[in-house]
N, C-alpha and C positions, 0 to 999 in steps of 0.2 A: 458758489453763492453769488448772487447778483452784485452785492456790495463790493466783493473782491474784484469781480470783473470790471466794474465801473471804476474802482480805484486805480487799477492798473492802466486802464484805457486813458485816464486823465493824466497819468504821471509819466508816460513815456515821452522821451524827447526825440525830435528829428524824424517824425513820420514822413515817409517818402511820398505816399499818395500816388495812386495810379499803377497800372500794370503794363504800360506800353513797352513794347520791344522785348518782352519776356515770353518764354514758352508757356503754353497752357499749363496752369498749375495742376498738381495732383488732386487738390481739393479746392473748393470755392473759398473766396476770401472770408466769408462768414464762418465756414467750417473750420478753416485754419486758425482763426482767431478765437474760437470757442474752446476754452480750457476743459469743458466737460466732455469733449471728444479727444481721445488719445490714441497713440499708436501702440504696437504690440511689444516693443522692446522693453526689457527689464534691466539687463546688465550687459555691458559691452564685452566682457571677457569672463566667461564662466562655463561650467559644464556640470552635467549630472544634477540639475537643480532639484532640491527637495525643500518645499515650503509648507508650513502648517500654520493654522490660525488657532490661538488659544488665549482665552481671557482678555480679549480685546487687542491682541498683538499678533502680528505675523512674525514667524521665526524661519530663518533660512540657514540651513546647515551646509557648509562647504569646506573645501580644503584651500588654505591660503598659506603660502610659504611653509609648507610641511607642518602645518598645524590644523587641527579640527576646530573650526571657527563657527560661531553663531552670529547672525545679524538679526536685529529686530526693529520693527517699525509699526506704527499704527495703521499704515496703509500698504497694500500690496505693491502699488506702483512706485513707492519710494524705498523699497527694501534695499536697493543697492547703496543708498545713503544712510542706512540704518545704523543704530548703535551696535558696537561690536564687543564680543566676549570670546575668549579662548577657552574652549572646553578641554582640549588636550594639546599640549605643546610639544609632544614627541617624546621619544625615548621608550623606556620599559621594554627594550628588546625587540621593538618592531619599527618598520620604516615603510616608506612608499604608500601613503594613505590614499584610498580611493572612495568616492561616492558615499559620503556620510548621510544617514537618514535619521532625523529626530522624530521620536514617537513619545506620546504620553500614555503610559500603561499602568493601570492599578495604582494611580496616584503619584507615580514617579516618572522621571524623564529617562529615556534611553536613546543612545545614538549608535546605530549599527553602521559599520564601515569595514572595508577590506584593507588588509596590510600584509606585509611579508616579514617573517622573522629576520633579524639582522644576522648576516652570515649563514643563512639557511639556503634552501634550494631555489629561492627566487620565485616561489609560487605564493599567490595571495590566498589567505584564509579570512574568515569572518571573525570580527571582534565587536565588542559592545561596551560602551561607556554607560554607567548608571549614575543617577543623581536623585536622591529622595526629596530634594527641595521643590517646593511649588514653583519657584522662580528658577528657570534654567540658567540665569545669569548669576545666581548665588549658589551656595552649597558646594559640595565636593563631588567631583566626577571620579569614578573608580573604573579601572579597565578590567575587562574580563575577556577570555576567549570564549566564543559561543560553544557551550557544552553540547555534547551529543551528536555533533556533526562528524562525518568521516574526515580523514586527513587529506582531503583533495582540494584542488583549486575551487574556491567559492567566493563570489563577489556579489555586490548589488543586493544584499539581503533586505527584505521588507516584511511587514506584518500584514496579514489578512485575517479578518474576523467575519464569521457568519453565524447562523443560528446553532451550528454544531460545535463551535469553539474558535480557537485562535491558532493560526498556522504561520509558519515561517517559509518564505519563498525566496529563492535565490538563483543565480546563474552559476553553473559550474561544469566540471568535467566528470565523465563517468569513471575514468581511470586516472593515471598519472601523466598522460601525454596530452598536449594541446592539439587534439584532433578535432574537437567540436565543443561549442558551448551550448548547453541546454538549460531549460528551466526546471528546477526541482522544488519539491514541497515536503514538509514534515510538520506534524503537530507540535505545538509548544507546551512544555511542562511549566515553564515560567518565562519571563521576558529574557532570560539569559540561557535557556536550555531547550533543546528539542529532543524528541524521543523517536525510536524506531528507525527503520531504514529510510533513506531518502527515496522519493518517488518521482519519476520522470513524468512531467505533464506537457512539455513542449520541446520539440527539437526543430531545427531549420529544415523543413521539407518542401515548402513552396518555393517556386523560382525566385520570388521577390525577397525571400529570406536568405538566399544563398550567394549573394555577391560578396566577393572577397574570400580569402582563405586564411585561417580556418573559417568554417561556417559558424554563425553566431545567432543565438537568442540570448538577450540580457536585459537588464534594467527593468524588472517587473515593478508595476505600481498598481494598487488596487483601489477601486471605489465601488461601493455598494449602492444600488438604486432599486427601489421596489423589491422585486423577487430575484434580482440578478446580482451576482458578484462579477464585476468587470475587472479583468487583469490585463492592463495594457503592458506591452513589452517592446523592446527594440530588436530589430532584425537586420541582418546583413552586417558586414564589417563596419564598425563605427568610423573607420578611416575612409570609407568610400562615399561617393555622391549618392549611392542608392540606400543608405541607411534610412530606416523608416520605422513606423510604429504599428505593430500588429495587436490583435485582441483575442484573448481567451475569455469565455464566459461560463458560469456555472450557477446553479440554484443556490439561494441563501440557505436552503435546508440540506444541501448535499454534503456528503463526506468528501471534502476537497482533496484528501489523500488517495482517492480512487481516481485513476486517470480517466475512467469512463464518465466521470462527472463533468469533465471539461469539454467544451466545443471550441475548436479553433476556427476563426473566421477566415475565409479563403482569400481575402484581400486586405491590404493594410488600411488602418483607419486614418493614417496621415502619412503622406510621402512628399517628396520635393514638389514645389509648385509656387507660382506667383513670385518668383525670384528668391524664395527661401529654399536652401539646399540642405538635405540630409537631416530632417528633424528627428529627434530621438530622445531617449532617456528622460521620461517625463515624471511629473507628480501632479496630484490634483489638490485644489484648495478652494474653499468657499469665499464668497464676497463677505464684507463686514456684516451685512445684514442677513446673510445666509440665503439670499434669494437666487444667487447665481453660483455656478461651479466653473472653475477655470482649470485648464491644463497648462502647466508650466513645463517648458521643454527647452532643449538646446538645439542649435543648428549651426552648420558651418558658416563662417563669416564671408567666405568667397568660394568659388568653384574649385574643386580639388583641395579644399582647405584642410581636410582631414580633421585633426584634433584642435584646430583653431576655431573656437566656438563662442557664440554669444547666447544669452538666455532671453526667451520670449514667452508670451502667454496669450491665451485667447479663450473665449467662452466655449463650453461644450454643451451638447444636447443629448437627450436620451429618448428612446422610443417608449411606447406605453407599457412595455415589459421591463423597462429600466436598463435596456442595452445601450451602450454608448454608440452614438451615431458617427459615421465617418465624416471627416471634415478636411478642408483644404487649409494650409497655412495662410495666414493673412499677410498680404504684401506689407513691406516694412513701412510704407507711407500711408497705408490705409487707416483711416480714422474709425474708431469704434467708441461707443459710450464708455466712460470710465466705470470701474466696478461700482455696483450699487452700494451706497453707504459712504463712499468717498466724496469729499467736497473740499473746496477751498484752494484748488490749484491756480497758480498764476502762470501765464504764458507770455513770452516776449518773442516776437518774430524778428527775423534778420533785417527786414526792411525798416524796422523801428530803431535801429542802432545808430550810434555816432561812430564813425570809422576813422582810423588813423593809419599812417604809414601806407603800405601798398594794399591794404585790405580794401575790397570793393564789393559792391552788391552785384551778383551775377545770376543769370538764369540757371536753373537746376531742376530738371523734371523729377528728381528724387526728393527734393525738399517739400516741406509740408504745403506751401502755397506757390511752388515753382520758382522761388527766389532764395538764395543763400549768400552769406558772406564768403568770399573766396580770397586766397592770397595770404593766409596767415602762416608766416614762416619764422618770424622772430618776434621779440617782445615789442618792437616798434610797430608791428602790424597788429592792431588791437580792435576789439569790438567793445563798445561801452553803452550801457543803458542807465537811465535813472528809473527807479521803481519805488512805488509806495507800498510798504508792508503794513497790512491792516492790524496785525497783532504781534506782540513780542513773544519770542520763544525760539526753539530750534527749528530750522528750515532745511529741507533738502534742496540742493541746487543741481539740476540736471541740464548739462550743456550737450546738445545733440550735434555731434561732429563726425567727420570722416576725412581721411587723407585723400589727396587728389588721385593717387594711383595705388593699386594693390600690387606691389612687386615682391620685395623680400618679406616673407611671412614673419621674420624676426624683427622687422623694423618697428620702432616705437616713436611716437611724437610726444614730447613733453608739453603739458598743458598748464598754463598759469591762470589762476582765478583769484581775483581780489575783490573785497567789499570795502568801499570807502578808503581805498589805498592800503588796506591791510591784507596781506597775502594769506590765502588759505593754505595750510600745510597738508602734505600727503595727498595731493591731487593725483589720481591715477593717470598713467600714461595712456595715450590713445593708441589702439592696436589696429592693424590693417583690417578693413572690411569694405565690402562694396556698397553698403548702405549706412545710414546715419546711426550712430551708437550713442548711448547716454553716458557721458562722463559725470559721475555722481559724487557729490561731496555734501557735508552737513556743516551748518554754521548758525551760531546764535545771532538773531537779528532783533533789534528793538523796533517797535511800531514807528512808522514814519518813512521818510524818503532816504533811499540809499543808492549808491552808484556801484554797479557791478561791471567789472572789466575782465575780459578774457583774451588771452593771446596764446600762441603755440610756438614751440621750437621744433621746426621741421624743415630745415633748409633743403631745398631741392625736391621736396614733395609736399607742397603747401596744403594746409588744412582748410576745409570748408566748415562753416557753422550754419546750421539751419535755424535753431531756436534755443531758447533757455526756458526751463520750467521750474517753478518754485513750489514746493509742497510743504505744508506745515507738518512738523513731526511731533 
């Protein structure tokens, strides 16, 4: 909103003015300072993202510290700073949880995820949590094993609906050995049960699906448009740079348990490009006003990064038959319009900061406007802004940061964020990445002027800071 943009422009201290001596910015100064234009990053450290929109809120299901966790936010782009609830805190004879998916079916909530029995054979099967409450942050979650499935490896379960019924789709093995992962389908009797024999609908047979060993098709995610059921899936080993997203399509009137109903497209709909490596395991979600559809996916944070991944999103398009069109991943510094229906974001650029210690403004072609604060190694090296908040309430604070070098993939940098000299607790560590990632926290702010201070503990591998964004929650 114009009032917010004007308020923040008037309240920033220490504007540097000018661009002399710096590399050409990735975006114009006008674009970089426009908070209605945003980049594609959603979460700095995450995988297998599943986000749904229901009753005015976005819900993100994920695994955190061996728990099945839900985050919620009124806006897609602030989901990493969302309110948190634990749906399943572990136990009940299972462990090693993977890829939870939240679905609203028949008036209740369900979370499908993979786990392995404690002390068992080490093979993951599909489980489901159910909750009859309208609010998934309330009520009781009950654990079930997914009935009707054979006792084979089965992960990444999802639900597909068309005019013929409701179907469960997953990635699994034909037998008991890890020879190959395929995509299977079965009709659903209820949200916790399938019937009949599983049916193979996709196996890794194209060259682009066969990087790594074993060969893999996994992570199915469905979206229906017009006359078409689109089933995106991930192909090649998730640990390889060649991980990518393929597409199966079928008619909305088809028997989806008939393999002949499906057409596999001969090229991936998204693969590595524009500095984004190994995009995969996606979900689809609408904008707040329903006018746009977005694909949310993870990608490797650096080349040969394997399972070190971050979460991104970007808009998708469909042809006149409703078939999902191929796309390239957006470069991390590429600005795009914020999802339609969102408003009110504030943005503070690096050049508008007051610096202390060894922190200094530096040229950086990966920064939003070609400039970033460099040299953040300890608490004496800090970035500080004054900002005027237009309305009281919960705000998400996103600090876009990266370490100087990507060396040890296990390295972490501590990040300290304070508002008016009060430290924010539980700030996530910064993880290695070649591009800027959002460190996301939430904080209650009163309307009026506040001082935000950010520093990092990263001796020997200093942190760079591109910008800070504030989003009302």
